[in-house]
Every structure is written in C-alpha cells, then in structure tokens.
C-alpha positions in Angstrom: -58.9 -68.9 -62.3 -55.2 -69.0 -61.7 -54.2 -67.4 -58.5 -51.1 -65.4 -58.4 -50.4 -65.0 -54.7 -47.6 -64.1 -52.5 -46.8 -62.5 -49.4 -44.8 -59.6 -48.6 -43.4 -58.4 -45.5 -43.9 -54.7 -44.7 -40.2 -53.8 -44.8 -40.2 -50.1 -44.2 -43.9 -49.8 -44.2 -45.6 -50.0 -40.8 -46.0 -53.3 -40.4 -54.4 -57.3 -65.8 -56.3 -55.3 -67.4 -54.5 -56.8 -70.4 -54.5 -60.3 -69.0 -56.0 -63.1 -71.0 -56.8 -66.4 -69.3 -54.9 -69.4 -70.7 -55.6 -71.9 -67.9 -58.8 -71.6 -66.0 -59.5 -73.6 -62.9 -60.8 -72.7 -59.4 -58.5 -72.0 -56.5 -60.2 -71.8 -53.1 -58.5 -70.0 -50.3 -59.4 -69.6 -46.7 -59.5 -65.9 -45.9 -59.6 -65.3 -42.1 -59.5 -61.6 -41.0 -55.9 -61.6 -40.1 -52.6 -60.2 -41.4 -51.0 -63.6 -41.3 -52.8 -65.9 -43.7 -51.6 -69.2 -45.1 -52.1 -70.3 -48.7 -53.6 -73.7 -49.3 -53.9 -75.8 -52.4 -57.3 -75.9 -54.2 -59.4 -78.5 -52.5 -61.6 -79.1 -55.5 -59.8 -79.7 -58.7 -59.3 -82.6 -61.2 -55.6 -81.5 -61.3 -53.1 -83.1 -59.0 -51.1 -80.9 -56.7 -48.1 -81.5 -59.0 -50.1 -80.4 -62.1 -51.5 -77.3 -60.3 -48.0 -76.3 -59.3 -46.6 -77.0 -62.8 -49.2 -74.9 -64.6 -48.7 -72.1 -62.1 -44.9 -72.1 -62.5 -45.1 -72.1 -66.3 -47.3 -69.1 -66.4 -46.3 -66.9 -63.5 -43.5 -65.1 -65.3 -45.7 -64.5 -68.4 -48.1 -62.1 -66.7 -49.9 -61.0 -69.9 -51.1 -64.6 -70.4 -52.5 -65.2 -67.0 -55.8 -64.1 -65.5 -55.2 -63.0 -61.9 -57.5 -63.4 -58.9 -57.4 -62.3 -55.4 -59.0 -63.5 -52.1 -56.9 -62.1 -49.2 -57.5 -58.6 -50.6 -61.1 -59.0 -49.7 -60.7 -59.9 -46.0 -61.9 -57.8 -43.1 -61.2 -56.1 -40.9 -58.4 -54.4 -42.7 -54.9 -55.2 -41.1 -54.1 -53.1 -38.1 -57.5 -51.5 -37.9 -61.2 -52.1 -37.2 -62.2 -50.9 -40.7 -64.5 -53.3 -42.5 -64.4 -53.5 -46.3 -67.6 -53.3 -48.3 -68.5 -56.8 -49.2 -67.7 -57.8 -52.8 -69.5 -60.9 -54.2 -67.2 -63.2 -56.2 -69.1 -62.4 -59.4 -68.5 -58.7 -59.0 -64.8 -58.6 -58.3 -63.9 -58.0 -61.9 -64.1 -54.4 -63.2 -65.7 -55.6 -66.4 -68.8 -56.5 -64.4 -71.0 -53.5 -64.1 -71.9 -52.6 -60.5 -73.6 -49.2 -60.2 -74.2 -49.6 -56.5 -70.6 -50.3 -55.6 -69.8 -48.2 -52.6 -66.3 -49.0 -51.2 -65.0 -47.7 -47.9 -62.3 -45.1 -48.1 -59.3 -45.7 -45.8 -55.7 -44.7 -45.5 -53.8 -45.3 -42.3 -52.7 -42.4 -40.2 -49.1 -43.6 -40.4 -49.3 -43.2 -44.2 -51.1 -39.8 -44.0 -48.3 -38.6 -41.7 -46.1 -38.3 -44.8 -43.2 -40.6 -44.1 -40.4 -40.8 -46.8 -41.7 -44.1 -48.2 -45.2 -42.8 -48.8 -46.8 -40.7 -51.5 -48.9 -37.6 -50.7 -52.6 -37.7 -51.0 -53.7 -37.8 -54.7 -55.1 -34.3 -54.7 -52.3 -32.6 -52.8 -50.9 -29.5 -54.5 -47.8 -30.3 -56.5 -48.3 -34.0 -56.6 -48.5 -35.2 -60.2 -47.5 -38.9 -60.3 -46.6 -40.5 -63.6 -48.5 -43.8 -63.5 -47.5 -46.8 -65.6 -43.9 -45.4 -66.0 -40.8 -44.7 -64.0 -41.6 -41.5 -62.0 -38.2 -40.1 -61.1 -36.8 -42.6 -58.6 -40.2 -44.3 -57.9 -41.1 -47.2 -60.1 -44.8 -46.9 -60.9 -44.9 -49.6 -63.7 -46.6 -52.8 -62.8 -45.0 -56.2 -63.3 -48.3 -57.3 -64.8 -48.6 -54.6 -67.5 -50.6 -51.4 -67.9 -53.2 -50.7 -65.3 -56.1 -48.3 -65.6 -56.1 -44.9 -64.0 -59.6 -43.6 -63.3 -60.4 -40.2 -61.8 -56.7 -39.7 -61.2 -56.4 -42.9 -59.2 -54.8 -46.2 -60.3 -57.2 -49.1 -60.4 -56.3 -52.5 -58.9 -55.6 -54.7 -62.0 -57.3 -57.7 -60.4 -60.5 -56.1 -59.4 -62.6 -54.6 -56.6 -61.5 -55.0 -53.0 -64.2 -53.2 -51.1 -61.8 -50.4 -50.0 -60.3 -47.4 -51.7 -57.4 -45.2 -50.6 -54.1 -46.8 -49.7 -54.6 -48.5 -46.4 -51.2 -49.3 -45.0 -49.4 -49.0 -48.4 -47.3 -46.0 -49.2 -47.6 -45.8 -53.0 -50.6 -45.3 -55.1 -50.6 -48.2 -57.6 -48.0 -50.9 -57.3 -45.9 -51.2 -54.2 -42.8 -53.2 -55.1 -41.0 -55.7 -52.8 -38.4 -58.4 -53.1 -38.0 -61.8 -51.4 -34.6 -63.7 -51.3 -34.9 -67.5 -50.9 -31.5 -68.6 -49.7 -31.0 -72.3 -49.8 -28.4 -75.1 -49.2 -28.5 -78.9 -49.0 -28.9 -80.5 -45.6 -25.8 -82.5 -44.8 -24.8 -85.0 -42.1 -21.7 -84.8 -39.9 -19.5 -86.1 -42.6 -20.7 -83.5 -45.1 -22.8 -85.9 -47.2 -26.2 -84.7 -48.4 -29.1 -86.1 -46.4 -31.9 -87.8 -48.4 -35.5 -88.2 -47.2 -36.1 -91.8 -46.1 -39.4 -92.1 -48.0 -38.8 -90.3 -51.3 -35.0 -90.7 -51.5 -34.7 -87.1 -52.6 -32.2 -84.8 -51.0 -33.5 -82.4 -48.4 -33.1 -78.7 -49.0 -32.9 -76.1 -46.3 -33.6 -72.3 -46.5 -33.0 -69.4 -44.2 -36.3 -68.5 -42.4 -37.2 -65.6 -40.1 -39.9 -65.5 -37.5 -41.8 -62.3 -38.0 -42.3 -60.0 -35.0 -45.7 -58.8 -36.1 -47.5 -62.1 -36.3 -45.1 -64.9 -35.2 -45.2 -66.7 -38.6 -42.1 -68.2 -40.1 -41.3 -66.5 -43.4 -38.8 -65.7 -46.2 -36.7 -62.6 -45.2 -37.5 -59.7 -47.5 -39.0 -56.2 -47.8 -39.8 -53.1 -49.9 -37.7 -51.9 -52.8 -36.4 -48.4 -52.0 -36.8 -45.6 -54.6 -34.0 -45.9 -57.2 -32.9 -49.3 -55.8 -32.3 -52.3 -58.0 -34.1 -55.5 -57.1 -30.8 -57.3 -56.7 -29.7 -54.7 -54.1 -33.0 -55.0 -52.2 -32.7 -58.8 -52.1 -29.2 -58.6 -50.6 -30.0 -55.7 -48.2 -33.1 -57.3 -46.8 -31.3 -60.6 -46.3 -28.5 -58.9 -44.5 -30.8 -56.8 -42.3 -33.3 -59.5 -41.3 -31.2 -62.7 -41.2 -27.8 -61.3 -40.3 -28.7 -58.2 -38.2 -26.4 -56.0 -40.3 -27.9 -52.8 -39.0 -26.3 -53.5 -35.6 -22.9 -54.6 -36.9 -19.7 -52.6 -36.7 -18.1 -51.4 -39.9 -15.6 -54.2 -39.7 -18.2 -56.8 -39.1 -20.3 -55.4 -42.1 -17.2 -55.6 -44.3 -16.7 -59.3 -43.4 -20.4 -60.1 -44.1 -20.1 -58.3 -47.5 -17.1 -60.5 -48.3 -19.0 -63.7 -47.4 -22.1 -62.8 -49.2 -20.6 -61.4 -52.4 -20.0 -64.8 -53.9 -23.6 -66.0 -53.1 -25.4 -62.9 -54.4 -23.2 -62.4 -57.5 -23.7 -66.0 -58.7 -26.3 -67.3 -61.1 -29.7 -67.2 -59.5 -33.3 -68.1 -60.3 -36.4 -65.9 -60.3 -39.2 -68.1 -59.0 -42.0 -65.6 -59.0 -42.7 -62.0 -60.1 -46.0 -60.2 -60.2 -49.1 -59.2 -58.3 -49.4 -60.3 -54.7 -52.8 -61.3 -53.2 -52.2 -59.3 -50.0 -54.7 -58.3 -47.3 -53.3 -54.8 -47.4 -54.3 -54.3 -51.0 -57.0 -51.8 -51.9 -58.7 -50.6 -55.1 -56.0 -48.0 -55.6 -52.8 -49.6 -54.1 -51.5 -53.2 -54.2 -48.4 -55.3 -53.6 -46.1 -56.8 -56.2 -43.0 -58.9 -55.6 -40.0 -60.7 -57.1 -38.9 -63.8 -55.3 -35.4 -65.0 -56.2 -33.6 -68.2 -55.2 -29.9 -67.9 -54.3 -28.5 -71.5 -53.8 -25.2 -72.5 -52.3 -24.5 -75.9 -53.9 -21.5 -76.8 -51.8 -22.5 -75.2 -48.6 -19.1 -73.6 -48.3 -20.4 -70.0 -48.5 -23.3 -70.4 -46.1 -22.1 -72.9 -43.5 -20.2 -70.3 -41.5 -22.7 -67.5 -42.0 -23.5 -65.9 -38.6 -27.3 -66.0 -38.6 -28.8 -63.4 -36.3 -32.3 -62.0 -36.3 -32.6 -58.3 -37.0 -34.9 -55.5 -38.2 -38.4 -56.9 -38.2 -37.3 -60.5 -37.5 -37.8 -62.1 -34.1 -35.8 -65.3 -34.8 -33.8 -66.7 -37.7 -32.6 -70.3 -38.5 -32.1 -72.9 -41.2 -35.3 -74.8 -41.8 -35.7 -78.2 -43.5 -38.0 -77.9 -46.5 -41.1 -80.1 -46.9 -44.9 -79.6 -47.5 -45.3 -79.8 -43.7 -44.0 -76.2 -43.4 -46.4 -73.6 -42.3 -45.2 -70.3 -43.5 -46.4 -66.7 -43.7 -48.8 -65.9 -46.6 -47.8 -67.8 -49.8 -44.2 -68.3 -48.9 -44.7 -72.1 -48.8 -45.5 -71.9 -52.5 -42.4 -70.0 -53.4 -40.4 -72.6 -51.4 -42.2 -75.4 -53.3 -41.2 -74.0 -56.6 -37.6 -73.9 -55.5 -37.7 -77.6 -54.5 -39.1 -78.5 -57.9 -36.3 -76.7 -59.7 -33.6 -78.3 -57.5 -35.2 -81.8 -57.6 -35.3 -81.8 -53.8 -37.7 -83.5 -51.4 -41.1 -81.9 -50.9 -43.9 -84.4 -50.2 -44.1 -88.0 -49.2 -47.3 -88.2 -51.2 -46.5 -86.5 -54.5 -49.6 -87.8 -56.3 -49.8 -88.7 -59.9 -47.5 -87.1 -62.4 -48.6 -84.2 -64.6 -49.0 -85.0 -68.3 -49.3 -82.1 -70.7 
C-alpha cells in the first residue's frame, strides 16, 4: 500500500473512501510511542529507493487514485497523555473490514474541550451543526482526499480505524488543515559559486530548518491554516513567525521583512505534497492534512541577507545542507527529498539503480 505521510507542526494547536489503489506495495514504518517520529523507506521491496520515491511523487497529488495507509496514527500512548489506544490489527484498519467487537477509546484533550478559538465545540453541543465535506463559513471542512463518510454525526477517518475516537489534540472534527513552506537556495562558496557534492557531482541544496521546542527535532517551519485564510498566506505567515521571529519585530522591522519576502513568496512555486498526513495525533474522527510548497531562490540574492531568528514554537533556526543523512521531524525528510529531485540536486551518495517505467 502506498503511504501518504507527512508531519505537521501543531501551530496554534497545543503542541479515501473513494480512493482506488493504483500502485500496491508494502511500506513498513517504525512506530514508537512518541510525538516525534521519523519516516523510513520500506525495508522490504523489490523497488529501488528511487522507484519508490518516483511512484509516490507521481501519485501524491492525484489523491483519488491512491490508496492511503497509516501507521503513526496507531501509536500509543496518545501524544501528551497516558491514554492508550485500543489495538487495531493491520487487517482490521480498513473500514470495509467488518469488526463488530471494535471498541475504541474516547479521548479529547482538556485543552481542546476548554473551547479555544481554533477548536470546534463537542459534536452534540447545542447550536453546533457543522457542514462536513464543504466550506462551513470560514472553516474548511473539505478534505484534500475527497469525500469522507459521516457516521452518527461524526466524520470518519478516510484511511481507517485508529483505536481512538474523539479529537485528541486536534481542534476540528474531520480534516485539520496545515501548510509547510520549504524555502531553499543553492549552497555557494566564498566566491558565490555553487558547491557540488564531491561524490555525485550534483549541486548541494540548502533549506531553512527550525528546531522544534516540543521535541528537539529539526523540521520544516509551518503550522495550521487559520479559518478563512488562504494556503499561500499561511505558508508565508508561518515562515515569518517561526524562522524570522516576526511576532517580536517592530512595525518598521516587519515592513522591511515583508519587502524582502514579497519577491520570494510571489514567484512561481512548486507544490510537493498535498493530502492526508499520517500523524500520531489522528483519531477516528479527526485527522491532519497538509500542503507542502517549495519556494526556491535560484540566485540567492533574496535569501542571503535574510535575518534568520527563531520564533513562535521554534527553538533554533538555520540553513541546513540537504542530503539523505538528514534526520528530520516526522516525514519532512521525504518532502525535502522530493524537492531535491525536482531541482536535480544532491541527495544520496548511493542512489541505487534507476527507475524504469
């Protein structure tokens, strides 16, 4: 089965049913009971790493033609708690498999039940009538992966059972939308020339990485889409807040940052992933979805003088050389790998055999 995975930072959170399989092959993931989990390539497959990545990239934007699978959404204990999920055997994850004895644990975090602005009320609260599978006022309740089932008034996770109902740490019933900006430039020497990797001869790409405060993992800066907000605005805002510490800047400093970033975020960009995210916070009734977008500064003129400064939920921020040796939060390494393939940049010293379609 083709795994669509990603990782999302909590942003302002406390931190398919119609799918048809086109490519079917096993993807094994380690699933330790922790919030910070790293994605690994499938250890058992006749496909090379290049082939696996190629097939994944071809299909990830065509969600209706991909069968989704989750692994991290089955891990226990649930993040930030001691709550253990009901165990779900691999052959009973899918909703089409009958399981009369399925008895998931109900859990919604107190921070969500407190009713913050980013969270829905409880499903049975008086006056709460969410319009699932459509735009509900300012809240986007449509899924990037198509129509999802609503059963007994609750949305049903399109990928399958997770062993836990309710919302956990997620604010919205159904899809919770986020955005991840992958900001890149070429590594250059003191003379301004691109630096090539000594083994592969391919130029080395760099991206802006933050070190998360919650778990200490390096990651792509990003966060949740606010109600009524366009994805493009979220991408820019999250980058400013996490990598440039814009929330602590004076009006004059903010204006200067806006001027520097306008060229970068208004140029042509590349969507590298959009859809369901295999996230340990997911439940039977609430799940993460994201859109990861690459903004690339080909000349380096825009980003070279950018004053990187950690802010919001970032502990540190810096430019990082890209290679397969990177250990990043959740599935961010995979997003980065897709960018290197698109840019023809260095990734691995041992690329393996080429993929032939």
